[in-house]
Structures are given as structure tokens and as C-alpha cells.
C-alpha positions in Angstrom: 0.3 36.0 35.8 3.8 36.5 34.2 4.0 32.9 32.9 0.6 33.2 31.3 1.4 36.4 29.5 4.6 35.0 28.0 2.8 32.3 26.1 0.1 34.4 24.5 0.7 34.4 20.7 -1.2 36.6 18.3 -4.3 34.8 17.0 -3.5 35.9 13.4 -0.1 34.1 13.5 -1.5 30.9 14.9 -4.4 31.0 12.3 -2.0 31.6 9.5 0.2 28.6 10.5 -2.7 26.3 10.9 -4.2 27.4 7.5 -0.9 26.9 5.8 -0.6 23.4 7.3 -4.1 22.6 6.2 -3.5 23.7 2.6 -0.2 21.8 2.4 -1.8 18.6 3.8 -4.6 18.8 1.2 -2.1 19.4 -1.7 0.1 16.5 -0.6 -3.0 14.3 -0.2 -4.5 15.0 -3.7 -1.1 14.8 -5.5 -0.3 11.5 -3.8 -3.5 9.9 -4.9 -3.1 11.1 -8.4 0.3 9.6 -8.7 -0.8 6.3 -7.2 -3.8 6.1 -9.5 -1.7 6.8 -12.6 0.7 3.9 -11.6 -2.3 1.6 -11.0 -3.9 2.5 -14.4 -0.6 1.8 -16.2 -0.6 -1.6 -14.4 -4.1 -2.4 -15.7 -3.0 -1.8 -19.3 0.2 -3.9 -18.9 -1.7 -6.8 -17.1 -4.4 -6.7 -19.8 -1.7 -7.0 -22.6 0.1 -9.9 -20.8 -3.1 -11.7 -20.0 -4.3 -11.8 -23.6 -0.9 -12.7 -25.0 -0.1 -15.5 -22.5 -3.6 -17.1 -22.7 -3.6 -17.0 -26.5 0.0 -18.4 -26.8 -0.7 -20.9 -24.0 -3.8 -22.3 -25.8 -2.0 -22.4 -29.2 1.0 -24.3 -27.7 -1.0 -26.5 -25.3 1.0 -25.1 -22.3 -0.7 -25.4 -18.9 1.9 -23.2 -17.3 1.5 -20.4 -19.8 -2.3 -20.5 -19.7 -2.2 -20.5 -15.8 0.2 -17.5 -15.9 -2.2 -15.7 -18.4 -5.2 -16.2 -16.1 -3.1 -15.0 -13.2 -2.4 -11.8 -15.2 -6.2 -11.6 -15.9 -6.7 -11.6 -12.1 -4.1 -8.8 -11.9 -6.4 -6.7 -14.2 -9.2 -7.1 -11.8 -6.9 -6.5 -8.7 -5.4 -3.3 -10.2 -8.8 -2.1 -11.3 -10.0 -2.5 -7.7 -6.9 -0.5 -6.6 -7.8 2.3 -9.0 -11.4 2.5 -7.7 -10.2 2.4 -4.2 -7.8 5.2 -4.8 -10.6 7.3 -6.3 -12.9 6.8 -3.3 -10.0 7.3 -0.8 -9.1 10.7 -2.4 -12.5 12.1 -1.4 -12.3 14.8 1.3 -13.7 14.2 4.8 -17.5 14.7 5.3 -20.0 14.6 8.2 -20.2 10.7 7.9 -16.4 10.2 7.4 -14.7 12.8 9.6 -11.3 11.1 9.2 -11.7 11.0 5.4 -12.2 8.1 3.1 -8.7 6.7 3.3 -9.7 3.4 4.6 -11.1 2.5 1.2 -7.5 2.4 0.0 -6.7 -0.2 2.7 -9.9 -2.1 2.0 -9.0 -2.3 -1.7 -5.7 -3.9 -0.7 -7.6 -6.4 1.4 -9.8 -7.3 -1.6 -6.7 -7.8 -3.7 -5.5 -10.3 -1.2 -8.8 -12.2 -1.4 -8.6 -12.3 -5.1 -4.9 -13.5 -5.1 -5.7 -16.3 -2.6 -8.8 -17.6 -4.5 -7.0 -17.3 -7.9 -4.1 -19.2 -6.6 -6.3 -22.1 -5.3 -8.0 -22.3 -8.7 -4.8 -22.2 -10.7 -3.3 -25.0 -8.6 -6.3 -27.2 -8.8 -6.7 -26.8 -12.6 -3.0 -27.5 -13.2 -3.1 -30.8 -11.2 -6.2 -31.8 -13.1 -4.2 -31.6 -16.3 -1.4 -33.9 -15.1 -1.2 -37.0 -17.3 -2.7 -35.3 -20.4 -0.8 -36.0 -23.6 -0.1 -33.2 -26.1 2.7 -31.7 -28.1 5.5 -29.9 -26.2 5.0 -26.2 -25.7 7.8 -24.9 -27.8 9.8 -21.7 -27.9 6.9 -19.4 -28.5 5.5 -20.3 -25.0 8.9 -19.6 -23.5 9.2 -16.3 -25.3 5.8 -15.2 -23.9 6.8 -16.0 -20.4 10.2 -14.2 -20.8 8.5 -11.0 -22.0 6.1 -11.2 -19.1 9.0 -11.5 -16.6 10.6 -8.3 -18.1 7.4 -6.2 -18.0 6.4 -7.4 -14.6 9.9 -6.6 -13.2 9.6 -3.0 -14.4 6.0 -2.6 -13.0 6.9 -4.3 -9.7 9.9 -1.9 -9.2 7.8 1.2 -10.0 5.0 0.2 -7.7 7.3 -0.7 -4.8 9.1 2.6 -5.1 6.0 4.8 -5.4 3.8 2.8 -3.0 6.5 2.9 -0.2 7.1 6.6 -0.8 3.4 7.4 -0.6 2.8 4.7 2.2 0.1 3.2 -0.1 -1.1 -0.2 1.2 -3.0 -0.9 -2.0 -0.1 0.0 -4.3 2.4 -2.1 -2.3 0.0 -5.0 -2.4 -0.2 -4.7 -6.1 3.6 -4.5 -6.2 3.8 -7.8 -4.3 1.3 -9.2 -6.8 3.7 -8.3 -9.6 6.7 -9.7 -7.7 4.8 -13.0 -7.4 4.1 -12.9 -11.1 7.8 -12.8 -11.8 8.5 -15.8 -9.6 5.5 -17.8 -11.0 6.4 -16.9 -14.6 10.0 -18.0 -13.9 8.7 -21.3 -12.5 6.5 -21.7 -15.5 9.4 -20.9 -17.9 11.5 -23.6 -16.2 8.6 -26.1 -16.6 8.1 -25.2 -20.2 11.8 -25.5 -20.9 12.0 -29.0 -19.4 8.8 -30.1 -21.3 10.3 -28.7 -24.6 13.7 -30.1 -24.0 12.6 -33.7 -23.3 8.8 -34.2 -23.8 9.0 -38.0 -23.1 10.4 -37.4 -19.6 9.3 -33.9 -18.6 5.9 -33.2 -20.3 4.2 -33.3 -17.0 6.6 -30.7 -15.6 4.5 -28.1 -17.5 1.4 -28.9 -15.5 3.4 -29.1 -12.2 4.8 -25.6 -13.1 1.2 -24.4 -13.2 0.7 -25.8 -9.8 3.7 -24.0 -8.4 2.4 -20.8 -9.9 -0.9 -21.4 -7.9 1.0 -22.1 -4.6 3.1 -18.9 -4.9 0.0 -16.8 -5.7 -1.8 -18.2 -2.6 1.1 -17.4 -0.3 1.3 -13.8 -1.6 -2.5 -13.4 -1.2 -2.2 -14.4 2.5 0.7 -11.9 3.0 -1.4 -9.1 1.4 -4.4 -10.0 3.6 -2.2 -9.9 6.7 -0.8 -6.5 6.0 -4.2 -4.9 5.1 -5.7 -6.5 8.2 -3.1 -4.9 10.5 -4.0 -1.5 9.1 -7.8 -2.1 9.4 -7.4 -2.9 13.1 -5.5 0.4 13.8 -2.0 -1.1 14.3 0.5 1.5 15.5 3.0 2.9 12.9 6.7 1.9 13.0 8.7 3.3 16.0 10.7 5.5 13.7 7.5 7.4 12.7 6.4 8.0 16.3 9.8 9.2 17.1 9.6 11.8 14.5 6.3 12.9 16.0 7.8 13.3 19.4 10.9 15.1 18.1 8.7 17.7 16.2 6.4 18.2 19.2 9.2 18.7 21.7 10.8 21.3 19.4 7.8 23.7 19.9 8.3 26.4 22.6 6.3 25.7 25.7 6.2 21.9 25.3 7.9 20.4 28.3 7.3 16.7 27.4 5.2 14.2 25.4 3.2 11.8 27.4 1.4 9.6 24.8 1.4 9.2 21.1 -1.3 7.2 19.2 -1.7 7.0 15.4 -4.0 5.2 13.0 -3.4 4.9 9.3 -6.2 6.1 7.0 -5.3 5.7 3.4 -1.9 7.3 2.6 -1.6 9.3 5.9 -1.9 9.0 9.6 -4.3 10.6 12.1 -2.4 11.3 15.3 -3.6 11.6 19.0 -0.9 13.4 21.0 -0.7 14.2 24.6 1.8 17.0 25.4 2.9 18.4 28.8 3.0 22.1 29.5 3.7 24.4 32.5 0.7 23.9 34.8 0.6 27.7 35.7 -0.4 28.7 32.1 -3.8 29.8 31.3 -6.2 27.7 29.1 -5.8 30.2 26.2 -1.9 29.9 26.4 -2.0 26.1 26.6 -4.4 26.1 23.7 -2.0 28.3 21.6 0.8 25.9 22.3 -1.2 22.9 21.1 -2.2 24.8 18.0 1.5 25.4 17.2 2.2 21.7 17.7 -0.5 20.6 15.4 0.6 23.1 12.7 4.2 22.1 13.0 3.5 18.4 12.7 1.3 18.9 9.6 3.9 21.1 8.0 7.0 19.1 8.7 5.6 15.6 8.4 3.6 15.3 5.1 2.4 11.8 6.1 0.4 13.3 9.0 -3.1 14.1 7.9 -4.3 15.7 11.2 -3.5 15.8 14.9 -5.6 15.9 18.0 -3.5 17.5 20.8 -4.4 16.9 24.4 -2.8 19.2 27.0 -1.7 17.9 30.3 0.1 19.7 33.3 3.8 18.9 33.5 5.3 17.6 36.8 8.4 19.7 35.9 7.3 23.3 36.3 9.7 25.7 34.7 8.2 28.9 35.1 
């Protein structure tokens, strides 16, 4: 058949394209996880420094807000450590038991971070309310200085994590970035409370404890947000429409593709696995249709680095062109 012959590509070309796409996908996958882990490790170091300094300063100055913020940073050390471990496991290649790879461990680590944040927020809020009414010396400027330093460092780390996490589409790193953003808000609330307690201890000493309670509330709200986002990925929520539109555009650009019937995608770690239904000329042979699907798969993996792999299903087009 003439139509069939016109769509028979050399096997060597198709194999080369698919091999190149596979190598590129593996390189992008490995480099992405390495970058994400380096950022998470830096976060562990910064959080550890802030936790020690704020807890020590808070105890010395008798500031509930500063101690609460310090314990929040200590929780960040655990959260970021979980992210690092999750990244390490997620970077492992696919095997017989995990044909889609280990990327879901990255999402699972984000879920655990959300649980830790929620639990830590409840504990911080409870302990802060328990301290209301206690009499002690006002916190002083050293407590305010510790919180101000924490706000600056957390601002830097939050900005870096949001930028890298969104570029790599890392749920765990974005969750950790939200954690840092909350730290800024909670440290700011604590700073205001410390300032009031230092300015007029007779009237506002209890503000320091209420500041710790505000810190706890903000942490709980952020934990719930992180849990929601991670849960949506764990239940295979579709990617944003703009991403599926990119898939359709690339698929339709391949010679022989007369339409795209369905697009499904699931996020596994930093990338998506795609199920794609394309329409081809119904008069083509199985071999020619298979060649077209191979080119679609290779093109998607080459042009869209966030696509880990594609399962292409071929269907006959109602619009026969040939």
C-alpha cells in the first residue's frame, strides 16, 4: 500500500532518537535531584544554626516567643533532613518492583513535612498559652536581634527553595520553602511580641507568650497546606492545563499524527509519566503506526524535560488523509 510505505522510517533513526531521549531524560533526572539535595542540605545547616541560637537566646532572656521560634527551627532541621532522604531515595532508577521509578518518595517526604509542621504548630501554640501569666524579666534587645537575624536568613533560604523547587517541580522542596516562608511570618510575629514586652513590660509582658501562640497557629496552617498539595499528587491529580497543552502541541507536530484524543499524566517525583492517545491514518500498517508513536515518544522526552516517559496508544483517525 502506498500510504503504508510512505510512513516506514529506518529502524536505526528511530532507535537513535529514542536512545538520545532516554539519555537526556536520565541526565536531567540525576542533575535535578542533585541540585535539590544540595539546597536541602544547606537548609539543614541554616536551620540547625538558627535553632541553637534562638533556643539559647530565648532561655537566657526568658522569651517564650524566641524559644518557640527556636523549636520551630529545630523541627525544620528534621523536615529538611526528611526531604534530603526522600530526594536520595527518589533519585534511584526504576526497577522491577518500581517500574515508574522511585519519584513518589519525594512526594511522600513532602507529606511527612506537612505532618511534622502541623504537629509542631499545635505543640508550640499549647506551650505558649500555658506560659501566659508567668512573671519574668522582659526579653530585651538580644532576643529581638536573634529573631531579626532569623528573618534575614530564612528570607534568603525561602527565596532559593521556591525558585529551585518550582523550576524542578519538586513538591518536597516547595513544601520546605513554604516552611521557611512561615518561619519568616512567625519570627516577625514573635519580634513584634518581644518588642512590645520590652517596651512596656507592665502592660505587654503577656504579648511575648501570645506571640508564641501566633507562631503555632501559622505553622499549623502551613502544615495543612503542604499536606493538601502532597495529597493531590499522591492521588494522581492531573498537571496544570498549560503542561498538557505542551504535550498536545509537541505530539501534533510529528509527521503522521492527525490528532490527539486523550492525554493523561501522573507526577512521580520531579517529572511526569504520560499516557497519550494519538490518531493516525487508519490505512497505515501496524509497523508504520508504531514508528509514528516512537517518534512522538522521543520528541516529547527530548523537548519537554519534565516528561519522564510516555506510553503512546495509537487509534485510527476519522479524518483519513491518505
